[in-house]
C-alpha positions in Angstrom: -36.7 30.9 -13.3 -33.2 30.1 -12.1 -31.1 32.5 -10.0 -29.7 35.4 -12.1 -26.1 35.2 -13.1 -24.2 37.9 -11.2 -21.9 38.6 -14.1 -24.8 39.0 -16.5 -26.7 41.4 -14.2 -23.6 43.4 -13.2 -24.1 42.5 -9.5 -21.1 41.5 -7.5 -20.7 37.7 -7.2 -20.3 36.0 -3.8 -18.1 32.9 -3.5 -19.4 30.1 -1.3 -18.2 30.1 2.2 -15.1 28.0 2.8 -15.7 24.5 4.3 -14.6 24.3 7.9 -12.4 21.2 8.2 -10.3 19.7 11.0 -7.6 17.1 11.0 -7.5 14.3 13.7 -3.9 13.6 14.4 -1.2 16.3 14.7 1.9 14.2 13.9 3.8 13.9 10.6 0.8 12.4 8.8 -1.4 15.2 10.0 1.0 17.8 8.7 1.2 16.0 5.3 -2.6 16.1 5.2 -2.4 19.9 5.9 -0.2 20.0 2.8 -3.0 18.4 0.8 -5.5 21.1 2.0 -3.1 23.9 1.3 -2.5 22.5 -2.2 -6.2 22.2 -2.9 -6.7 25.8 -1.9 -3.7 27.1 -3.9 -4.8 25.2 -7.1 -8.2 26.7 -7.3 -7.8 28.6 -10.6 -11.3 30.1 -10.7 -11.5 33.6 -9.2 -13.0 33.5 -5.7 -15.7 35.9 -6.8 -16.9 33.6 -9.6 -20.4 32.1 -8.9 -19.1 28.6 -9.8 -16.2 28.8 -7.4 -16.1 25.5 -5.5 -15.1 27.2 -2.2 -11.9 26.9 -0.3 -11.2 24.8 2.8 -10.9 26.6 6.1 -8.5 24.6 8.3 -9.8 25.0 11.9 -7.0 23.1 13.6 -5.8 19.7 14.8 -7.4 17.4 17.3 -5.1 14.9 19.0 -5.2 12.9 22.3 -1.4 13.0 22.5 1.2 15.7 22.9 2.2 16.8 19.4 5.5 18.7 18.6 4.5 22.3 19.4 7.5 23.7 17.6 6.7 21.9 14.3 3.1 23.1 14.5 4.2 26.6 15.2 6.3 26.6 12.1 3.1 26.0 10.2 1.2 28.6 12.2 -1.3 26.0 13.3 -2.2 24.5 16.7 -4.0 21.7 18.5 -7.6 22.7 19.3 -8.6 19.8 21.5 -9.0 16.0 21.8 -11.0 13.5 19.9 -13.6 13.6 22.7 -13.8 17.4 22.2 -14.4 16.9 18.5 -17.2 14.5 19.1 -19.1 17.4 20.7 -18.5 19.7 17.6 -19.9 19.6 14.1 -16.9 20.5 11.8 -16.1 18.1 9.0 -13.0 16.0 9.7 -10.4 13.6 8.3 -8.3 11.2 10.3 -4.6 11.5 9.6 -3.4 8.6 11.7 -1.3 5.9 10.0 -2.4 2.8 11.9 -5.6 1.4 10.5 -6.9 0.0 13.8 -6.5 3.3 15.6 -8.2 5.1 12.7 -11.2 2.8 13.0 -11.4 3.4 16.8 -11.4 7.2 16.3 -14.0 7.0 13.6 -16.2 4.9 15.9 -15.8 7.5 18.7 -16.8 10.4 16.4 -19.8 8.3 15.1 -20.5 10.4 12.0 -19.3 10.4 8.4 -16.0 11.9 7.6 -15.4 14.7 5.1 -15.5 13.8 1.4 -12.1 12.6 0.0 -9.2 15.1 -0.1 -7.3 14.7 -3.3 -4.0 16.5 -3.9 -4.1 18.3 -7.2 -0.7 16.8 -8.2 -2.2 13.3 -8.1 -3.8 11.5 -11.1 -7.3 10.1 -11.1 -8.5 8.3 -14.2 -12.0 7.3 -15.2 -14.6 5.5 -13.1 -13.0 6.2 -9.7 -15.0 5.8 -6.4 -13.6 7.3 -3.2 -15.2 6.8 0.2 -15.5 9.5 2.9 -12.3 10.4 4.7 -10.0 9.1 1.9 -6.7 10.9 1.5 -4.9 11.0 -1.8 -1.4 12.5 -1.6 0.8 14.1 -4.3 2.0 11.9 -7.2 -0.5 9.1 -6.3 -2.1 7.6 -9.4 -5.4 5.7 -9.7 -6.1 4.5 -13.3 -9.6 3.2 -14.1 -12.4 1.3 -12.3 -10.9 1.7 -8.9 -12.8 1.7 -5.6 -11.3 3.0 -2.3 -13.2 2.5 0.9 -13.8 5.0 3.7 -10.8 6.3 5.6 -8.3 4.8 3.2 -5.0 6.6 2.7 -2.9 6.7 -0.5 0.5 8.2 0.4 2.9 9.8 -2.1 3.8 7.8 -5.2 1.1 5.1 -4.7 -0.1 3.5 -7.9 -3.5 1.7 -8.0 -4.1 0.1 -11.4 -7.2 -0.9 -13.2 -10.1 -2.8 -11.5 -8.7 -2.7 -8.0 -10.9 -2.9 -4.9 -9.5 -1.5 -1.6 -11.5 -1.7 1.6 -12.1 0.6 4.5 -9.3 1.9 6.8 -6.5 0.7 4.5 -3.0 2.4 4.6 -1.1 2.3 1.3 2.4 3.6 2.3 4.6 5.6 -0.1 5.5 3.9 -3.3 3.1 1.0 -3.0 2.0 -0.5 -6.4 -1.2 -2.4 -6.8 -1.3 -4.1 -10.2 -4.6 -4.8 -11.9 -7.5 -6.6 -10.2 -6.0 -6.6 -6.8 -8.5 -6.9 -3.9 -7.7 -5.7 -0.4 -9.9 -6.1 2.6 -10.4 -3.7 5.6 -7.8 -2.5 8.1 -4.8 -3.6 6.0 -1.4 -1.9 6.2 0.8 -2.1 3.1 4.4 -1.1 3.8 6.4 1.3 1.7 7.4 0.1 -1.8 5.5 -3.1 -1.6 4.3 -4.5 -5.0 1.1 -6.6 -5.3 0.9 -8.6 -8.5 -2.2 -8.8 -10.6 -5.2 -10.7 -9.1 -3.9 -10.9 -5.6 -6.4 -10.9 -2.7 -5.4 -9.6 0.7 -7.6 -10.4 3.7 -8.8 -8.1 6.5 -6.2 -6.8 9.0 -3.3 -8.2 7.1 0.1 -6.5 7.1 2.4 -6.4 4.1 6.0 -5.5 4.9 7.9 -2.8 3.2 9.4 -3.8 -0.1 7.5 -7.1 -0.3 6.5 -8.5 -3.6 3.2 -10.3 -3.1 2.6 -13.1 -5.7 0.0 -15.1 -3.8 -3.1 -14.3 -1.8 -2.6 -13.1 1.8 -4.8 -14.5 4.6 -6.6 -12.3 7.1 -4.7 -11.4 10.3 -1.3 -12.4 8.9 2.0 -10.6 8.1 4.0 -11.3 4.9 7.5 -10.0 4.1 10.2 -10.4 1.5 10.5 -11.1 -2.3 8.5 -13.2 -3.0 6.4 -12.4 0.1 6.3 -15.2 2.7 4.4 -15.6 5.9 6.1 -14.1 9.0 5.7 -16.6 11.8 4.0 -15.3 14.9 6.1 -15.1 18.1 
């Protein structure tokens, strides 16, 4: 027999314990990620005592190797708990809220364990057949349509649109307002600047950078930077 339903038996129901979660990176992106956590908690419509309640997220604190703005953190009533090395000795779930893809990859390698499952803001839109890797962050007003794959530690900032049949690799940063039209393929460790538009079928190689506002009409080679409308290769200095 299955476990008795607490409502049917008249016994008090117990909600699952909240997930303990930390954010690596206490800068602006980290505080935006805290917004996602708070929105997820606030949007849980099922009463906390219901046996199918998914459980809330208990935010433990930030971990950061730098010196974050203490005043900004105090205004959110949060604090920095330790460094990345400190977190490597602990067992809380984590997400990495650092904008630079290469830095994010280094931190993930230092921690040497899978990140938390994707954090999805309740004001984002996810269609059918969506696959999100561990550590993915989906901000408010982002939209993923259908048959979309996002690799581990990829970030979709506010207003990002990822259209049908797109494939996005690991450690990719899609800045605010980026639009990926259908069948776009992006490799690993790619930075796409704010407001950039990638036309259907474009392929972007690993570690490429796409400048803010660029309109990408052709494939982008690995380890290159493109800017402008239409996007053109930025010569290396």
